[in-house]
FIKOL-448455 format. One line per 2 residues: number of its first residue (from 1); their letters; for each residue z negated, x, y negated of C-alpha. Coordinates in Angstrom, 2 decimals. Layout:
N
NUM) a) Z,X,Y  ...
END
This chain:
288
1) mr) -79.89,29.95,73.75  -78.95,26.70,75.40
3) tk) -82.82,24.92,74.85  -82.89,26.36,71.18
5) il) -79.32,24.44,71.07  -80.40,20.95,72.40
7) pl) -83.29,21.10,69.49  -80.46,21.53,67.30
9) al) -78.78,19.10,67.87  -81.44,16.38,68.18
11) ll) -82.72,17.32,65.65  -79.72,16.51,63.91
13) fv) -78.97,13.31,66.15  -82.52,12.78,64.37
15) ag) -80.72,13.55,60.74  -78.45,11.47,61.42
17) lc) -80.32,8.12,61.32  -82.64,8.90,59.27
19) vq) -79.58,8.69,56.96  -77.93,5.86,58.45
21) cr) -81.11,4.41,58.04  -81.29,5.07,54.25
23) vk) -77.84,4.10,53.60  -78.63,0.64,55.20
25) pa) -81.09,0.44,52.42  -79.32,2.00,50.40
27) te) -76.37,-1.02,50.73  -79.17,-3.50,51.46
29) qg) -79.95,-2.01,47.26  -76.76,-2.24,46.44
31) en) -76.40,-6.06,47.16  -79.29,-6.65,44.79
33) gg) -77.51,-3.46,43.30  -74.86,-5.65,42.97
35) tt) -76.79,-7.90,41.62  -78.19,-5.21,39.03
37) te) -74.37,-4.38,38.23  -73.64,-8.36,37.68
39) vv) -76.49,-8.44,35.34  -75.61,-5.37,33.66
41) kk) -71.68,-7.45,33.55  -73.84,-10.73,32.30
43) ds) -75.50,-8.22,29.90  -72.18,-6.63,28.82
45) vs) -71.00,-10.38,28.86  -74.04,-11.03,26.61
47) ek) -73.28,-8.29,24.39  -69.31,-9.16,23.76
49) kd) -70.62,-12.97,23.49  -73.36,-11.57,21.65
51) sv) -69.77,-10.21,19.17  -68.69,-13.52,19.25
53) pe) -71.22,-14.96,17.14  -70.04,-12.36,14.60
55) kk) -66.75,-13.15,14.81  -67.93,-16.34,13.88
57) ds) -69.83,-14.78,11.58  -67.08,-14.22,9.68
59) ip) -66.01,-17.70,9.95  -67.82,-19.12,7.50
61) ek) -67.56,-16.08,5.08  -63.51,-17.14,5.80
63) kd) -64.61,-20.66,4.59  -66.65,-19.61,2.20
65) ss) -63.87,-18.01,0.28  -61.74,-20.56,0.88
67) ev) -64.66,-22.89,-0.76  -64.34,-21.01,-3.17
69) ad) -61.23,-20.56,-4.46  -61.23,-24.57,-3.56
71) ka) -63.35,-25.06,-6.43  -62.06,-22.80,-8.80
73) qa) -58.75,-25.37,-7.76  -61.18,-27.63,-8.75
75) et) -62.10,-26.84,-11.76  -59.24,-26.43,-13.43
77) av) -57.55,-29.64,-11.66  -57.59,-32.84,-14.43
79) pq) -59.83,-34.72,-14.34  -59.51,-38.90,-13.19
81) ge) -61.04,-41.58,-14.65  -61.51,-41.35,-18.42
83) ph) -62.51,-38.84,-20.78  -64.20,-41.13,-23.26
85) kg) -63.59,-45.18,-23.39  -59.78,-45.97,-24.66
87) fv) -58.52,-42.24,-23.55  -57.27,-40.61,-20.49
89) yv) -56.47,-37.04,-19.63  -52.43,-36.54,-20.92
91) sn) -51.60,-34.90,-16.93  -52.18,-38.10,-15.15
93) ii) -50.15,-40.04,-17.27  -47.34,-36.77,-17.87
95) pd) -47.29,-34.69,-13.96  -45.98,-32.12,-15.81
97) lv) -47.55,-32.06,-19.09  -47.94,-27.90,-19.34
99) vd) -51.23,-27.29,-20.58  -52.11,-24.38,-23.23
101) lr) -55.12,-25.54,-25.87  -55.38,-22.58,-27.22
103) yf) -58.73,-23.68,-29.16  -60.27,-23.03,-25.43
105) tt) -58.83,-19.38,-25.61  -58.79,-16.73,-28.27
107) nn) -54.87,-16.84,-28.97  -55.45,-18.67,-32.38
109) fm) -55.71,-18.23,-35.91  -59.88,-17.11,-35.60
111) gm) -59.79,-15.35,-32.82  -62.32,-17.13,-30.88
113) kv) -62.95,-20.12,-28.21  -63.48,-23.10,-30.24
115) dg) -66.61,-25.10,-30.61  -66.15,-28.47,-28.25
117) ye) -63.41,-27.14,-25.93  -65.25,-26.99,-22.70
119) an) -61.82,-26.99,-20.50  -58.16,-26.69,-20.13
121) va) -56.96,-30.38,-20.32  -55.58,-32.53,-23.17
123) il) -57.17,-35.81,-24.17  -55.56,-38.77,-26.09
125) sk) -55.73,-42.47,-26.75  -54.11,-44.46,-24.32
127) aa) -51.51,-45.70,-26.49  -50.58,-42.11,-27.95
129) ai) -50.38,-40.88,-24.25  -48.28,-43.66,-22.88
131) al) -45.67,-43.60,-25.71  -45.93,-38.95,-25.35
133) sk) -45.37,-40.46,-21.93  -41.54,-42.29,-22.91
135) aa) -40.96,-38.77,-24.72  -41.37,-36.42,-22.57
137) de) -38.90,-39.11,-19.61  -36.48,-38.93,-22.17
139) lr) -36.83,-34.72,-22.95  -37.02,-34.58,-19.22
141) ek) -33.73,-35.99,-19.27  -32.28,-33.16,-21.10
143) gy) -33.62,-30.51,-19.70  -37.36,-29.62,-21.08
145) vi) -40.82,-30.39,-20.35  -43.45,-30.94,-23.13
147) kv) -46.34,-27.89,-23.78  -49.50,-28.78,-25.55
149) yd) -51.16,-26.72,-27.62  -53.90,-28.87,-29.19
151) ay) -54.67,-32.93,-28.68  -57.86,-34.54,-29.46
153) rp) -59.86,-32.27,-31.45  -64.13,-33.49,-31.35
155) qk) -65.26,-33.21,-34.98  -67.36,-30.47,-33.77
157) av) -63.73,-28.48,-33.63  -63.26,-28.53,-37.52
159) dh) -66.90,-28.18,-38.59  -66.69,-25.06,-36.73
161) fv) -63.28,-24.27,-38.33  -65.14,-24.86,-41.77
163) rw) -67.83,-22.28,-40.74  -64.99,-20.15,-40.10
165) ak) -63.64,-20.69,-43.37  -66.58,-19.44,-45.25
167) ts) -66.79,-16.15,-43.38  -65.12,-12.53,-43.86
169) dq) -64.21,-12.67,-40.24  -59.90,-12.37,-40.95
171) rn) -59.34,-10.30,-37.15  -55.72,-13.27,-37.05
173) kk) -54.43,-12.83,-40.41  -51.57,-10.36,-39.81
175) dy) -50.52,-12.76,-37.43  -51.25,-16.72,-39.22
177) yp) -51.72,-16.60,-42.57  -50.49,-12.94,-43.52
179) df) -49.41,-14.23,-47.42  -51.97,-16.11,-48.05
181) sk) -56.23,-15.04,-49.13  -58.62,-16.78,-46.34
183) ts) -60.65,-18.86,-49.22  -57.24,-20.17,-49.81
185) lf) -55.91,-21.85,-45.76  -59.65,-24.35,-46.92
187) pt) -59.13,-26.68,-47.93  -54.78,-26.48,-48.33
189) yi) -54.73,-26.25,-44.77  -58.90,-26.79,-42.60
191) ar) -59.68,-29.77,-43.79  -63.76,-31.42,-42.67
193) ks) -61.98,-33.84,-41.13  -58.97,-34.19,-38.84
195) gh) -56.19,-36.36,-37.82  -56.82,-35.11,-34.32
197) sk) -60.17,-36.23,-34.15  -58.49,-39.78,-34.18
199) gs) -58.09,-39.41,-31.15  -53.26,-39.85,-31.06
201) ti) -51.73,-36.42,-33.09  -50.84,-33.83,-30.56
203) dm) -48.89,-30.03,-31.17  -46.93,-29.76,-28.82
205) ti) -43.44,-27.06,-28.50  -41.32,-27.59,-24.57
207) cd) -39.88,-25.58,-22.65  -37.16,-25.29,-20.30
209) kk) -37.85,-26.93,-16.49  -36.63,-24.98,-14.45
211) tg) -37.36,-21.40,-16.00  -41.01,-22.57,-17.44
213) ee) -40.04,-20.64,-20.89  -40.76,-22.11,-23.75
215) vd) -37.85,-23.29,-26.64  -37.59,-20.43,-29.32
217) mg) -38.41,-22.14,-32.42  -39.13,-19.47,-34.42
219) gh) -42.43,-19.57,-35.43  -46.02,-19.48,-33.42
221) fd) -48.10,-22.34,-32.99  -51.03,-22.53,-36.25
223) yf) -48.97,-19.77,-38.30  -50.02,-20.55,-41.60
225) gr) -46.93,-21.33,-44.32  -43.60,-22.59,-45.60
227) ps) -42.36,-21.10,-42.17  -43.61,-23.34,-40.17
229) hp) -41.81,-26.01,-41.76  -39.40,-28.00,-39.84
231) sf) -36.18,-27.43,-42.18  -37.47,-23.94,-43.33
233) tg) -34.78,-21.33,-42.38  -34.60,-17.84,-43.15
235) ky) -36.98,-14.62,-43.33  -40.05,-14.11,-43.43
237) sg) -43.12,-12.06,-42.79  -43.27,-13.05,-38.81
239) ge) -39.18,-12.16,-38.13  -36.65,-15.06,-39.07
241) vt) -36.02,-18.44,-38.68  -32.65,-19.30,-37.40
243) qq) -30.14,-22.48,-37.31  -30.56,-22.72,-33.74
245) hk) -34.40,-22.65,-34.61  -34.25,-25.37,-36.79
247) kn) -31.64,-27.68,-34.46  -34.32,-27.20,-31.33
249) rm) -37.12,-28.40,-33.55  -34.95,-30.88,-35.23
251) ml) -34.09,-31.95,-31.26  -38.30,-32.07,-30.69
253) rn) -38.72,-33.75,-34.19  -36.53,-36.94,-33.47
255) vm) -37.49,-36.93,-29.23  -40.55,-38.12,-30.91
257) vr) -39.99,-39.83,-33.65  -37.76,-42.02,-31.62
259) hg) -40.79,-42.77,-29.72  -43.56,-43.93,-31.93
261) fk) -45.09,-40.82,-33.20  -45.07,-39.10,-37.14
263) py) -43.76,-35.75,-38.10  -45.89,-33.35,-40.43
265) ds) -43.69,-31.72,-42.48  -45.97,-28.55,-42.89
267) ew) -46.13,-28.18,-39.04  -43.25,-28.35,-36.49
269) wh) -45.62,-28.70,-33.51  -47.47,-31.80,-35.63
271) ft) -47.43,-35.29,-34.19  -49.75,-38.35,-35.07
273) lk) -48.83,-41.80,-33.08  -47.15,-44.24,-35.73
275) ne) -49.35,-47.08,-34.57  -53.03,-44.63,-33.72
277) py) -55.58,-47.97,-32.37  -58.34,-45.67,-34.00
279) ps) -57.04,-44.94,-37.72  -60.74,-44.43,-39.38
281) ty) -62.99,-42.67,-36.58  -63.48,-39.31,-36.17
283) fn) -64.99,-38.93,-32.03  -66.78,-36.13,-31.51
285) fp) -66.93,-36.09,-27.75  -66.56,-32.93,-26.59
287) vk) -62.90,-31.75,-24.34  -63.77,-31.11,-20.53
END
């Protein structure tokens, strides 16, 4: 039994040495393995680093979207310089001007965008814009800002009006000319030439400078008929013009007259600079 046990012990001793021999290389391999592990960690770091460009890639996306927003803002911003020799962008003279060019939209008597209007910018002769700025100063002291419906109007827009007047399209008759046949609008209300094309006529109203709300004039822009006359009061198919409405119209009219503009007896919103610089010239450059 002892003879058999000794070899068995010897065998176990030798086996232990082999295990140690195997473990030591494994430890050495572990150093290499540690390097391998580091490589794996480095690989995982690389993977994480690889994920960083993904985040970096997401940054240009944000940058791109902000560039789009900046571009959109730039498209609506008022251009600098002169739109045409002798003309200015009115918002550069009157920074708080509210511009709502109706012929740049479908919100007008035709119900469609009008030829020649390529941007929502108000353009006037420099002389008219300077005179308007003085009216704006007085109105501001009273608590109001100017809102523009139309200013300089290219001849091609007037030509579009004339073409439209000869068609059967009456989509906005109820809101703009309910008491007239379309054929009667030309040439009483629509002519082949417009004072707007001379560059010193403006269609406008006023807004409360605190709330931004339009002052109620008892009737809207481009309504054809007696209710749009500045002095009109009474009921009509579109509502009623009260004494307060008339007072509002007269206040605007008086301010504009004080600053060199002529009112128009058929439209409470329409004013022309008395000493307009181009009384015989009808311009045709686009509004843009």
